[in-house]
LOVEXZA-845045 format. One record per residue (C-alpha): x, y, z; residue in three letters. Coordinates in steps of 0.001 Angstrom, whole numbers, plus 500000, padded with zeros to 6 digits. Last residue first. Layout:
# residues N
[[X; Y; Z]; "ALA"]
...
***
This chain:
# residues 207
[[505513; 518656; 501356]; "UNK"]
[[505895; 517462; 497775]; "UNK"]
[[509709; 517569; 497954]; "UNK"]
[[509786; 515770; 501255]; "UNK"]
[[507728; 512975; 499725]; "UNK"]
[[504165; 512538; 500675]; "UNK"]
[[502990; 510023; 503211]; "UNK"]
[[501343; 512613; 505445]; "UNK"]
[[500310; 515882; 503991]; "UNK"]
[[496569; 516468; 504158]; "UNK"]
[[495255; 513328; 506023]; "UNK"]
[[498320; 512755; 508156]; "UNK"]
[[498460; 516465; 508934]; "UNK"]
[[494868; 516449; 510083]; "UNK"]
[[495518; 513413; 512401]; "UNK"]
[[498655; 515091; 513747]; "UNK"]
[[496673; 518254; 514458]; "UNK"]
[[494051; 516126; 516218]; "UNK"]
[[496714; 514337; 518261]; "UNK"]
[[498832; 517307; 519326]; "UNK"]
[[496240; 520122; 519894]; "UNK"]
[[493701; 517773; 521501]; "UNK"]
[[496206; 516023; 523648]; "UNK"]
[[498145; 519180; 524572]; "UNK"]
[[494956; 520744; 525830]; "UNK"]
[[493128; 517710; 527289]; "UNK"]
[[495832; 516436; 529678]; "UNK"]
[[496634; 519711; 531533]; "UNK"]
[[492969; 520610; 531450]; "UNK"]
[[491819; 517382; 532963]; "UNK"]
[[494680; 517603; 535565]; "UNK"]
[[493289; 520959; 536762]; "UNK"]
[[489745; 519630; 536848]; "UNK"]
[[490918; 516616; 538884]; "UNK"]
[[492802; 518635; 541535]; "UNK"]
[[490437; 518154; 544469]; "UNK"]
[[489444; 514804; 543161]; "UNK"]
[[493102; 513632; 543664]; "UNK"]
[[492664; 513828; 547444]; "UNK"]
[[494776; 510694; 548160]; "UNK"]
[[497405; 511685; 545558]; "UNK"]
[[499604; 508703; 544486]; "UNK"]
[[497113; 506533; 542514]; "UNK"]
[[495309; 509142; 540574]; "UNK"]
[[498407; 511271; 540402]; "UNK"]
[[500242; 508500; 538539]; "UNK"]
[[497446; 508370; 535896]; "UNK"]
[[497493; 512143; 535449]; "UNK"]
[[501375; 512323; 535378]; "UNK"]
[[501473; 509653; 532691]; "UNK"]
[[498857; 511289; 530607]; "UNK"]
[[500522; 514658; 531044]; "UNK"]
[[503905; 513254; 529761]; "UNK"]
[[502189; 511866; 526699]; "UNK"]
[[500423; 515125; 526026]; "UNK"]
[[503816; 516935; 526234]; "UNK"]
[[505237; 514474; 523753]; "UNK"]
[[502390; 514898; 521368]; "UNK"]
[[502524; 518596; 521619]; "UNK"]
[[506258; 518702; 520841]; "UNK"]
[[505759; 516478; 517739]; "UNK"]
[[502935; 518761; 516606]; "UNK"]
[[505086; 521789; 516901]; "UNK"]
[[508061; 520012; 515091]; "UNK"]
[[506163; 519047; 512074]; "UNK"]
[[508264; 517109; 511880]; "UNK"]
[[510115; 514936; 514553]; "UNK"]
[[507808; 511894; 513677]; "UNK"]
[[509749; 509448; 515851]; "UNK"]
[[510463; 511553; 518829]; "UNK"]
[[506761; 512666; 518954]; "UNK"]
[[505741; 509030; 518638]; "UNK"]
[[507921; 508038; 521579]; "UNK"]
[[506257; 510501; 523815]; "UNK"]
[[502912; 509511; 522484]; "UNK"]
[[503495; 505787; 523030]; "UNK"]
[[504650; 506513; 526683]; "UNK"]
[[501305; 508372; 527262]; "UNK"]
[[499497; 505429; 525893]; "UNK"]
[[501115; 503154; 528477]; "UNK"]
[[499767; 505422; 531269]; "UNK"]
[[496399; 505672; 529383]; "UNK"]
[[495934; 501898; 529827]; "UNK"]
[[496103; 502351; 533590]; "UNK"]
[[493318; 504836; 533327]; "UNK"]
[[491258; 502436; 531340]; "UNK"]
[[491468; 499963; 534054]; "UNK"]
[[490333; 502536; 536650]; "UNK"]
[[487711; 504076; 534441]; "UNK"]
[[486024; 500629; 533625]; "UNK"]
[[486174; 499607; 537369]; "UNK"]
[[484623; 502921; 538325]; "UNK"]
[[481736; 502459; 535768]; "UNK"]
[[481140; 498959; 537230]; "UNK"]
[[480912; 500444; 540710]; "UNK"]
[[478704; 503266; 539558]; "UNK"]
[[476191; 500705; 538229]; "UNK"]
[[476431; 498638; 541473]; "UNK"]
[[475862; 501622; 543581]; "UNK"]
[[472933; 502810; 541514]; "UNK"]
[[471167; 499437; 542019]; "UNK"]
[[469972; 496708; 539811]; "UNK"]
[[472975; 496033; 537658]; "UNK"]
[[472518; 494293; 534279]; "UNK"]
[[473541; 497358; 532278]; "UNK"]
[[476466; 497904; 534466]; "UNK"]
[[477727; 494370; 533748]; "UNK"]
[[477731; 495243; 530092]; "UNK"]
[[480200; 498179; 531090]; "UNK"]
[[482803; 496209; 532942]; "UNK"]
[[483935; 494217; 529885]; "UNK"]
[[484976; 497589; 528313]; "UNK"]
[[488000; 497693; 530541]; "UNK"]
[[489490; 494599; 528972]; "UNK"]
[[489337; 496195; 525536]; "UNK"]
[[490973; 499275; 526894]; "UNK"]
[[493830; 497254; 528280]; "UNK"]
[[494373; 495675; 524823]; "UNK"]
[[494268; 499053; 523124]; "UNK"]
[[496701; 500506; 525583]; "UNK"]
[[499058; 497579; 525213]; "UNK"]
[[498752; 498101; 521508]; "UNK"]
[[499845; 501724; 521901]; "UNK"]
[[502811; 500604; 524036]; "UNK"]
[[503786; 498063; 521320]; "UNK"]
[[503533; 500810; 518732]; "UNK"]
[[506096; 502920; 520406]; "UNK"]
[[508475; 500036; 520896]; "UNK"]
[[508267; 499032; 517244]; "UNK"]
[[508653; 502576; 516033]; "UNK"]
[[511788; 503483; 518074]; "UNK"]
[[514310; 502132; 515376]; "UNK"]
[[512732; 504348; 512703]; "UNK"]
[[512347; 502476; 509424]; "UNK"]
[[508865; 501224; 510367]; "UNK"]
[[507485; 504826; 510312]; "UNK"]
[[504602; 504570; 507873]; "UNK"]
[[503953; 500851; 508331]; "UNK"]
[[504008; 501090; 512129]; "UNK"]
[[501846; 504194; 512106]; "UNK"]
[[499204; 502572; 509967]; "UNK"]
[[499200; 499366; 512084]; "UNK"]
[[498787; 501444; 515287]; "UNK"]
[[496107; 503551; 513678]; "UNK"]
[[494217; 500412; 512745]; "UNK"]
[[494622; 499015; 516222]; "UNK"]
[[493201; 502180; 517694]; "UNK"]
[[490497; 501795; 515083]; "UNK"]
[[489223; 498570; 516623]; "UNK"]
[[489589; 499874; 520176]; "UNK"]
[[487747; 503010; 519438]; "UNK"]
[[484983; 501046; 517748]; "UNK"]
[[484569; 498927; 520971]; "UNK"]
[[484140; 502219; 522909]; "UNK"]
[[481372; 503262; 520529]; "UNK"]
[[479687; 499933; 520875]; "UNK"]
[[479632; 500451; 524591]; "UNK"]
[[478121; 503801; 524072]; "UNK"]
[[475536; 502373; 521632]; "UNK"]
[[474483; 500109; 524496]; "UNK"]
[[474212; 502977; 526932]; "UNK"]
[[472029; 504893; 524343]; "UNK"]
[[469859; 501887; 523981]; "UNK"]
[[469324; 501809; 527784]; "UNK"]
[[468099; 505448; 527693]; "UNK"]
[[465048; 505507; 530001]; "UNK"]
[[465675; 502676; 532463]; "UNK"]
[[469417; 502694; 532215]; "UNK"]
[[469807; 506432; 532343]; "UNK"]
[[467266; 506768; 535113]; "UNK"]
[[469221; 504203; 537248]; "UNK"]
[[472605; 505739; 536898]; "UNK"]
[[471657; 509543; 536880]; "UNK"]
[[474909; 511748; 536969]; "UNK"]
[[477450; 508982; 536444]; "UNK"]
[[475496; 507109; 533885]; "UNK"]
[[474874; 510331; 531930]; "UNK"]
[[478565; 511158; 532063]; "UNK"]
[[479439; 507593; 530845]; "UNK"]
[[476991; 507948; 527876]; "UNK"]
[[477056; 511473; 526364]; "UNK"]
[[480467; 512726; 527412]; "UNK"]
[[482432; 509540; 527285]; "UNK"]
[[480918; 507379; 524683]; "UNK"]
[[480059; 510258; 522271]; "UNK"]
[[483497; 511915; 522702]; "UNK"]
[[485300; 508630; 522296]; "UNK"]
[[483463; 507745; 519055]; "UNK"]
[[484289; 511269; 517626]; "UNK"]
[[488058; 510992; 518503]; "UNK"]
[[488380; 507360; 517473]; "UNK"]
[[486819; 508017; 514087]; "UNK"]
[[489121; 511115; 513802]; "UNK"]
[[492223; 508887; 514313]; "UNK"]
[[490980; 506388; 511805]; "UNK"]
[[490789; 509176; 509272]; "UNK"]
[[494385; 510033; 509859]; "UNK"]
[[495510; 506445; 509708]; "UNK"]
[[493635; 505756; 506513]; "UNK"]
[[494971; 508999; 504988]; "UNK"]
[[498551; 508090; 505920]; "UNK"]
[[498289; 504558; 504498]; "UNK"]
[[497011; 505888; 501284]; "UNK"]
[[499918; 508328; 501031]; "UNK"]
[[502373; 505700; 501959]; "UNK"]
[[501275; 503458; 499097]; "UNK"]
[[500031; 500057; 499988]; "UNK"]
***
């Protein structure tokens, strides 16, 4: 497959992950956290679509990993970087197992318990995803601004996961950590996805 085609597939897959994750997180998980029983009783189909959306993110995470490996396979760091991304995808796949149990739960405590299990396992996966992003920034190098944002995002993911387990009153600082993770992640990953679609896979002369 031509590098240009690979790059477009990888970039589009990144955007599919982005939109599926937004729907699953902010429309489904948030609804479950705010009104567990009401959400299951009145919007059970929404929850099921949320689980499907999370599964879609895992599928396309693997597609992105494959695309990045093929595009940058000559770099000695690529194999290690992709391994950490695949670890994240695998852990995310395990985390999703908790959500169908939430649908079958009969009390708010049980529902929130399953959501917490999902979040905790996913959080561990994001630690490895952070390592992937740091290595990815080193691998791509150019555009330099995007590479820097990817590395900063990776560091923030690692710090956020570590803070969850090391700071007993993490909830007091949760909004701060969310901003520290979200800004470089959105700027870095989404810019990289756009770059992959518009310019990735072209020769240096073409870019």
